[in-house]
N, C-alpha and C positions, 0 to 999 in steps of 0.2 A: 127360827132365829139364827141357826147355824149358818144359813145362807148369807146372812149379813156379815159374817166374819170369815167364812171359808171362801175367799175370792179365788177363782181359777187363775192358774199361772199359764202364760203363753208357752207353748211347746219349745220355742226357741230359747227360753230362759233356763231350762233345766240344766243344760250343760254348764252354764256360768254359775248357777247355784251350786252344782256339784263341785266345781273347782273351788269356789269360795269356802264351802263347807269342808272340803278335804284339807285345804291349807289350814283352816281353823283347828280341825281335829289334830293335825300333825304337830301343831304348835300349842297344843292345849296346856302344856305345863310351862309355858313361857309368859313373860309380861305382854306379849303380843296377842294373847288369847282374846281378851275383851274387845280391843279395837277390831280384830278380825271377826269376832262374833257379831258386832254391830254392823260391820260391812256386809256380812252374809245376810243379816236381816234386811239391810237396805236392798241387796240384790233381789231377794224374794219380793220385796215391795215394788221394786222397779218393774219387774216383769208381770205384775198383776194384770189380769184381763177381765175386768168386771163386765157383766152383761149390761146392755143399754137398751132403753125403750125409745125407738125412733119414730117421730111423727110421720104419718103415712100420707097426708094430704098432698095431692099433686101440686107442683110449683114451689115446694119448699126445698131449700138447700141447707143441709145440716152441717155442723162443724166436722171437718175431717180429722180433728185431733183435739185432745185436751190441751189447755194452756191459756196464755194471756194474749189478747189481740195487741199486736205491736202497731200496725198501721192499716188504714183502709184508704187506698189510693189507686189511681189509674196507672197501669204499667203494661208494657209490652210483654206478652207471654214468652216463655223460653223459646229461643230460636230453633232449637233442635226439633220442635214439634211441627214446624213449617206452617204456622198460622198467620204469618205476615207481621207487619209492623203496627197494626191497629191496636191501640191500648185497650185493655180490658180492666174492669174494676177488680182489684186484688185485695184480699184480706189475708194478712200475715199473722200467724199464730206462733208464739214462742213456747216451747216445751222445756221446762226446767228438768233437772234430774229427779225431781219428786213427782212429776206428772205421769199419768198413764201414757205410754208411748205407742199404743196401738193406733194405726191409721184406719179410717173408715171412709167408705164411699159417700160423697156429699149428696148425690141425687141419682134417681133412676136413669140409667143410660147404657150405651154400648161403648166399650173401650175402643178407641180409634188408634192411638199411637202410644207406645211405651218407650221412652227414650232416656238413656243414662248419659249424664254429662260429668266427666271427671273435673275436679277443681280443688280449691283450697279448703282450709278448715278454720275460717274466721269464726268468731263468736256469732251464733245464730241471730243475735239481736243487732248485729252490725248492719248498717244500711247496704253495704256491699255484698253481704252474704247471699242474697237472692241471685245475684249475677255471677259471683266469683266462686262460690262454694260448690263442692260436689253435690249433685242432686239427681233425683229420679223424677222425671216429668211424665204425666199421663194426660192425654187429651181424651175427653169424653164427648160422645155425640148424643144429644138429647133426642127424644122422639120426634120433635119438630125440626131436627137438623141443626139446631144451634150447638155451639161448642162451649164446654166448660173445661177447666184445667185444674188439676191438683198436683202439687209439687212437694216432694219430700226433700228437705235440705239438711245436709249434715252440718254439725256445729263444731265448736271448739273441742268438745269431748267426744261427740258422736263420730264414729269411724266406720259405721256399717249401716247401710240402708237396705232393708228387705222389702221387696215388692213382689206380690204373687200374681199380678195381672198379666194378661196377654191380649193382643189385638183381636177384636171380634167377640170378646167375652161380654155377655150381658150381665150387668151388675145392678144391685138395688141399694137405695139409700140406707146407710147404717151398717152395711156389710164390712167386715174386716178385710183389709187387702194388704197389710204390711205393718212394719214397725221400723223405728230408728233407734239405734243404741249410741250413746247414752245422753241425750240432751240435744235438742234440735229445733227445727222450724218447719211448719207446713203452710204452704200458700194455697189459697183457693182463688181462682180467676173465674168471675161470673160472666155469663153471656150478656150481650148488649141488651140494655133495658131492664135488667134484673136489679132490684133495689137492695142494697145492704141494709141490714137491720141491727148491726152491731157497731161498736165504736172502740177506739183505742183504749186500752186499760180494762176492757171487759173480759171476764173469765169464761172460757168455753168448756163444754162437756162434749167430747167427741161422740158423734152419733145421736146426740139428743138436742143440743142447743141449735135453734134455728138462726142461721146466719143471714139468710136472704129469702125473699118471697117474690115469686114471679107475678103475684097479683097486687103487690104493694105499689103505692104511688108516691110515697114520701119516704125519705131516707132517715136513718137514725135508729137507736135502740128502741125496742118495743116489747112490752110485757106479753106473756103468753096469752092473757085474756083477750088481747087485741087481735090475736091471730085467728 
């Protein structure tokens, strides 16, 4: 039962938790103690890193992040990846400051290109955020040579993108590969012919929710029993 309550904390969070806790203790005898105590609790909550059970069937694309699906639409992938101007199906997921911010690999693949693009810090839900905000883009090559793309996008509050991937690295669906602090967006671009199974307004669980299925022939949300 303890495992249900003692959720691991991502190593990148301990420095921030220590800062919050230190300031709280330093001001323990002031009226600021309780607001700072709550802020420290939120910091611990923000950096939680719960284990996830990833579906293993070939052809499935799992959510690269927790959050709410903003849009499912065709869009040109980030230009810094050099994939051309052909639109790919893009699923955009918004992460609030209360969502788990660990990013996960959506599909078994080999990392092709990892490219950072400096930019603005518009609200992650803004339509312009995908093109104008700071981002870290990753091109993945599937076993059959097709490309998928996952993009970490900074938001209004998020000012730091962490990505641990390198070109040539072999990755598996559900693996942790980075995080964004503190509120952001993650985009998944699907290879041609792969059908999205999610819709705007649907909530994702990173590393678990199936976003697309290479074997599916019809678009739209689908229950787990149909997979």
